[in-house]
VMD Tcl script that draws the C-alpha trace (Angstrom):
set ca {
  {159.20 65.36 115.92}
  {159.81 67.34 112.63}
  {161.31 70.71 112.48}
  {159.28 73.71 111.56}
  {159.87 74.87 108.40}
  {159.51 78.49 109.80}
  {160.82 78.50 113.22}
  {159.37 80.96 115.75}
  {161.23 84.06 116.95}
  {160.86 85.95 120.22}
  {158.18 89.09 119.50}
  {157.99 92.14 121.50}
  {155.54 92.01 124.50}
  {153.50 95.23 125.51}
  {154.28 94.73 129.07}
  {152.43 97.95 130.22}
  {149.38 96.29 128.22}
  {150.03 93.24 130.51}
  {150.07 95.32 133.59}
  {147.16 97.33 132.81}
  {144.81 94.20 131.80}
  {145.90 92.40 134.79}
  {144.70 94.89 137.17}
  {141.49 95.94 135.28}
  {140.34 92.05 135.54}
  {141.18 91.90 138.99}
  {139.02 94.74 139.64}
  {136.22 93.04 138.43}
  {135.07 90.27 140.75}
  {134.09 87.07 139.20}
  {133.44 84.04 141.37}
  {132.41 81.23 139.33}
  {128.63 81.71 138.51}
  {128.87 85.32 138.57}
  {131.00 86.03 135.29}
  {128.89 88.36 132.80}
  {130.96 91.32 133.53}
  {134.48 89.86 133.27}
  {133.53 88.01 130.09}
  {132.33 91.52 128.51}
  {135.46 92.76 129.57}
  {137.79 90.41 127.61}
  {135.39 90.29 124.67}
  {136.00 93.92 124.40}
  {139.59 93.37 124.71}
  {139.40 90.69 121.91}
  {137.44 93.30 119.99}
  {139.80 96.11 120.09}
  {142.60 93.78 118.75}
  {140.29 92.35 115.78}
  {140.04 88.82 116.95}
  {136.64 87.57 116.14}
  {134.82 85.34 118.75}
  {131.54 83.82 119.96}
  {129.79 83.22 123.51}
  {128.68 80.21 124.14}
  {125.48 79.16 126.39}
  {127.01 78.88 129.41}
  {129.27 82.04 128.77}
  {132.40 80.69 127.84}
  {134.05 82.82 124.80}
  {135.65 81.15 121.96}
  {137.89 83.09 119.65}
  {140.66 82.44 116.68}
  {143.45 83.54 115.25}
  {142.95 82.00 111.98}
  {146.11 80.40 110.20}
  {146.84 79.55 106.52}
  {145.65 76.06 106.47}
  {141.69 75.89 106.14}
  {141.55 72.05 106.83}
  {142.64 69.70 109.27}
  {144.08 69.92 112.89}
  {143.73 73.46 114.88}
  {145.17 74.30 118.34}
  {143.80 75.87 121.17}
  {145.16 77.95 124.25}
  {142.48 77.90 127.45}
  {142.54 79.98 129.91}
  {139.93 80.86 132.75}
  {138.01 84.27 134.07}
  {136.24 82.51 137.18}
  {137.58 82.87 140.64}
  {136.89 81.36 144.07}
  {134.51 82.71 145.92}
  {131.34 82.61 148.35}
  {127.61 82.26 148.07}
  {125.21 83.22 150.95}
  {124.64 79.95 152.74}
  {122.23 81.36 155.60}
  {120.95 84.40 157.15}
  {121.97 84.22 160.79}
  {120.14 85.50 163.61}
  {122.72 88.20 164.80}
  {122.31 89.75 160.89}
  {125.41 88.25 159.65}
  {125.99 86.15 156.86}
  {127.00 82.43 157.02}
  {128.98 81.54 153.48}
  {129.47 78.40 151.45}
  {132.59 78.47 149.38}
  {132.71 78.41 145.59}
  {135.61 76.85 144.57}
  {138.16 74.93 146.54}
  {139.72 77.18 149.41}
  {140.15 77.31 153.02}
  {138.10 79.71 155.07}
  {142.10 80.34 156.59}
  {142.74 82.52 153.95}
  {139.18 84.11 153.78}
  {139.11 85.46 157.17}
  {139.77 89.32 157.16}
  {138.91 89.59 153.62}
  {137.04 92.63 151.97}
  {133.82 91.13 150.35}
  {130.93 92.54 148.09}
  {127.53 91.10 148.46}
  {125.58 90.74 145.31}
  {121.86 90.82 145.86}
  {118.95 90.66 142.85}
  {119.03 94.18 143.00}
  {121.13 95.46 139.78}
  {121.82 98.87 141.32}
  {122.62 98.23 145.14}
  {125.92 96.19 146.12}
  {126.53 95.46 150.10}
  {130.15 95.79 151.03}
  {131.43 93.43 154.21}
  {134.35 91.48 155.96}
  {135.16 87.94 156.49}
  {135.24 87.35 160.47}
  {136.09 84.45 162.54}
  {133.14 84.03 164.90}
  {135.67 84.86 168.17}
  {136.78 87.93 166.19}
  {137.55 90.15 169.26}
  {140.94 89.40 171.70}
  {139.00 91.80 174.30}
  {136.12 89.19 174.56}
  {137.34 85.76 174.20}
  {141.18 86.35 175.14}
  {143.19 82.92 174.42}
  {139.77 81.73 173.50}
  {140.67 83.83 169.92}
  {143.55 81.25 169.23}
  {141.54 78.11 169.95}
  {139.08 78.18 167.59}
  {138.84 75.61 164.62}
  {139.23 76.56 161.08}
  {136.19 76.27 158.84}
  {133.66 77.99 156.87}
  {131.30 77.20 159.85}
  {133.83 79.13 161.84}
  {133.48 82.29 160.00}
  {130.73 84.83 158.95}
  {130.55 88.29 156.91}
  {129.91 91.30 158.88}
  {127.72 93.58 156.90}
  {128.36 97.06 156.39}
  {125.03 98.20 157.45}
  {123.05 98.82 160.77}
  {121.38 95.50 160.71}
  {121.10 93.24 163.82}
  {118.96 90.02 162.50}
  {117.55 88.26 159.59}
  {114.63 90.91 159.58}
  {117.35 93.73 158.55}
  {119.28 91.24 156.49}
  {116.28 90.74 154.36}
  {115.31 93.98 154.39}
  {118.39 95.05 152.71}
  {117.65 92.81 149.85}
  {119.95 89.90 150.69}
  {119.03 86.04 150.30}
  {120.52 82.82 150.23}
  {122.04 82.29 146.98}
  {123.47 85.61 146.34}
  {127.18 85.93 145.28}
  {129.96 87.38 147.92}
  {132.76 88.09 145.89}
  {136.57 88.38 147.87}
  {138.02 91.38 147.12}
  {141.75 91.13 145.30}
  {143.69 94.24 146.72}
  {146.21 93.82 144.25}
  {149.72 95.52 144.57}
  {152.71 95.54 142.28}
  {155.72 96.26 144.34}
  {159.03 97.91 142.96}
  {161.07 94.39 142.80}
  {158.18 93.37 140.56}
  {155.94 90.97 142.85}
  {152.15 91.01 142.26}
  {150.13 90.60 145.30}
  {146.54 90.08 145.00}
  {143.79 87.20 145.74}
  {142.61 85.83 142.47}
  {146.09 86.14 140.39}
  {144.36 82.47 139.53}
  {143.78 82.92 136.67}
  {143.52 86.83 135.79}
  {147.21 86.99 135.19}
  {146.76 83.97 133.37}
  {144.00 85.99 130.75}
  {146.65 88.85 131.04}
  {149.59 86.82 129.25}
  {147.32 85.20 126.80}
  {145.84 88.29 125.52}
  {149.48 90.17 125.53}
  {150.74 86.96 123.70}
  {147.72 87.35 121.03}
  {148.84 91.22 120.77}
  {151.89 90.64 120.00}
  {151.38 88.45 117.38}
  {148.73 90.88 116.19}
  {151.27 93.87 116.07}
  {154.16 91.92 114.54}
  {151.72 91.09 111.83}
  {152.36 87.24 112.43}
  {150.13 84.76 111.72}
  {150.15 81.16 112.97}
  {151.04 78.58 110.58}
  {147.65 76.57 111.82}
  {144.60 78.11 113.47}
  {145.09 78.58 117.13}
  {141.53 78.99 119.18}
  {141.50 81.49 122.37}
  {138.45 79.39 124.80}
  {138.18 81.72 127.60}
  {136.18 79.83 130.18}
  {134.32 80.67 133.27}
  {133.49 78.05 135.17}
  {137.04 76.26 135.97}
  {137.12 76.62 139.56}
  {133.99 74.29 139.98}
  {135.58 71.92 137.98}
  {133.63 72.32 134.39}
  {136.04 74.56 132.28}
  {136.77 73.31 128.98}
  {134.21 70.81 129.27}
  {132.68 72.65 126.28}
  {133.22 74.96 123.76}
  {136.39 73.83 121.89}
  {136.31 73.24 118.36}
  {136.06 69.79 117.12}
  {139.13 69.56 114.73}
  {141.65 70.73 117.70}
  {144.68 68.54 118.16}
  {146.49 70.05 120.98}
  {145.30 72.19 123.92}
  {147.57 74.41 126.18}
  {145.93 75.62 129.17}
  {147.54 78.19 130.97}
  {146.81 78.75 134.86}
  {148.64 79.32 138.26}
  {151.55 77.05 138.87}
  {151.97 76.16 142.46}
  {155.34 77.91 144.34}
  {155.74 75.94 147.79}
  {158.08 73.39 149.74}
  {158.50 70.50 147.02}
  {157.70 72.03 144.18}
  {160.18 73.60 141.27}
  {157.79 76.40 140.32}
  {159.24 79.49 140.84}
  {157.47 83.28 140.98}
  {160.18 84.40 138.18}
  {159.69 81.47 135.80}
  {157.27 79.87 133.60}
  {156.17 76.61 134.50}
  {155.72 73.27 132.43}
  {153.28 70.93 133.91}
  {153.94 67.36 133.44}
  {151.77 65.86 135.53}
  {149.17 67.12 138.05}
  {145.97 65.01 140.15}
  {144.42 64.05 137.05}
  {147.54 62.54 135.74}
  {150.46 63.22 133.17}
  {150.42 65.46 130.27}
  {151.20 64.65 126.52}
  {154.53 63.43 126.24}
  {155.33 64.96 123.16}
  {153.32 68.19 123.67}
  {155.32 68.77 126.72}
  {158.89 68.12 125.25}
  {158.00 70.47 122.31}
  {156.94 73.39 124.69}
  {160.62 72.57 126.84}
  {162.19 72.72 123.52}
  {160.48 76.14 122.32}
  {161.50 77.62 125.63}
  {165.41 76.04 125.83}
  {166.03 77.17 122.41}
  {164.57 80.71 122.99}
  {165.69 81.57 126.21}
  {162.77 81.72 127.78}
  {163.11 80.50 132.05}
  {160.95 77.67 132.46}
  {161.03 74.88 134.99}
  {159.37 71.55 135.10}
  {156.93 70.44 138.05}
  {154.37 68.00 138.91}
  {151.63 68.98 140.88}
  {149.29 66.72 143.43}
  {146.29 68.48 144.08}
  {145.07 69.99 141.08}
  {143.48 70.20 138.03}
  {142.88 72.61 135.35}
  {140.72 73.52 132.35}
  {142.14 70.32 130.31}
  {141.03 67.95 132.74}
  {137.54 68.93 132.04}
  {138.03 68.84 128.22}
  {139.44 65.30 128.29}
  {136.97 64.12 130.41}
  {134.23 65.26 128.23}
  {135.54 63.45 125.25}
  {138.79 66.04 123.69}
  {140.50 64.09 121.52}
  {143.41 66.20 121.46}
  {147.13 66.09 123.08}
  {147.04 68.27 126.36}
  {149.92 70.35 128.22}
  {149.84 73.04 131.06}
  {151.80 76.16 131.27}
  {151.62 78.26 134.36}
  {152.88 81.33 135.91}
  {154.47 80.86 139.68}
  {152.44 81.53 142.23}
  {152.89 81.52 145.80}
  {150.08 80.56 147.77}
  {147.61 80.12 146.04}
  {143.96 79.96 146.86}
  {145.20 82.02 149.57}
  {147.37 85.31 149.85}
  {148.48 85.20 146.02}
  {151.94 86.34 145.01}
  {153.80 86.23 141.54}
  {156.45 88.18 139.73}
  {156.11 90.31 136.65}
  {159.00 88.24 135.52}
  {157.53 84.95 135.52}
  {154.32 86.79 133.48}
  {157.01 87.89 130.92}
  {158.41 84.59 130.44}
  {155.05 82.87 129.77}
  {153.89 85.46 127.50}
  {156.62 84.95 125.28}
  {156.87 80.85 125.45}
  {153.34 81.15 124.51}
  {154.16 83.78 121.23}
  {156.64 81.14 120.08}
  {154.29 78.31 120.56}
  {151.48 80.45 118.67}
  {154.05 80.55 115.85}
  {155.14 76.86 115.36}
  {153.60 74.14 113.71}
  {151.64 71.19 115.51}
  {153.96 68.73 117.32}
  {153.34 66.01 114.40}
  {151.23 67.93 111.70}
  {150.22 65.34 109.23}
  {149.52 62.45 111.86}
  {147.48 64.82 113.98}
  {145.37 66.33 111.00}
  {143.58 63.42 111.26}
  {141.62 61.79 114.58}
  {143.08 58.63 113.80}
  {145.64 56.52 111.77}
  {147.68 52.88 111.02}
  {149.76 51.92 113.96}
  {153.02 51.51 111.64}
  {152.80 55.45 110.53}
  {152.67 56.52 114.24}
  {154.90 59.18 114.93}
  {155.97 58.84 118.16}
  {157.52 55.14 117.44}
  {160.59 57.00 116.25}
  {160.96 59.09 119.56}
  {159.84 56.32 121.94}
  {160.98 53.35 120.12}
  {159.60 49.93 121.15}
  {162.89 48.64 122.67}
  {162.49 51.28 125.67}
  {160.28 48.87 126.97}
  {163.08 45.82 127.22}
  {163.29 42.13 126.18}
  {159.79 40.36 126.40}
  {159.86 37.16 128.08}
  {157.24 35.29 125.82}
  {154.11 36.66 123.59}
  {151.88 38.88 124.80}
  {149.74 37.25 127.44}
  {152.08 34.41 128.10}
  {153.69 34.54 131.51}
}
mol new
graphics top color blue
foreach p $ca { graphics top sphere $p radius 0.5 }
foreach p [lrange $ca 0 end-1] q [lrange $ca 1 end] { graphics top cylinder $p $q radius 0.2 }
display resetview
């Protein structure tokens, strides 16, 4: 692939800004379907940086860092502000609430979570806690350990003097009310960040910090970079809309899985080579790996089994673009999450390098299609890699 005429350089990162934005994002509950407040916050941050943006009907933000070229292909970086959470499924006769989960997560990790129940009354928020049905060892003894795991096995204990359905209705609680699990963020002296919902609020903070670094350095990207901040990724819709039609490359930023059998690390950035939907673009992933290697960014490669991101929704919706996924390593994803400031720093620096770089194939990707003879990947993956052919195509 062609060399950049103006190779990117590492930029100075405002890591205090990264931490502040991350903690402020975490403080705003935003389960999928109730994200207006968090999107307003991100919009204010973009405005403070002088970045213009628009809002789609479904609440996604679309911003742009404009490059010198006014025609041809663009790129996009995609992150999401929505989180896993819950919704009131049933008012229970004992004055507690049955939950339906929002997004994919286990009730095992919801047990003990402090929550806010958002009623239709804008001036009242009810607090509570998710508990297993058998929550008292003094009452149930060993049966506490024998209870199964599942959303039918937990309930929300409301922090109000209610013991029946009528009492819940008097509080204004009804089926369909959103239930947000509070994050309880902590940054340890050794740099670990512990919190629910690091996925993907830490990623949003990293992207905003990278954009701030570009603005602070007076760097204009060689090609216009769109920032798409989605708000329905956890329920599978993600970047299904809101992308500029000229986008030729999409990089999603999301949590990377730190677990046995995975290479992702909390103190490193992760380049996903494939996930539960399929492999990511061969050329774009190798470009990102090369940027990291050339500039000392700690980057590991990984493949995820039970995982999808914003770009899956974009591709399924018909996006005609190369796609890749960069992540920050998170232990216990969708549970009691933990990452490290070092990993967020490496991710942010790699985003800065990518924003300063050219497209993988700037001339070829300027158009949605072209002649096979001109396809630049033939120089990278020559036909000889396939081995000798036994006979004409279609002949055994």
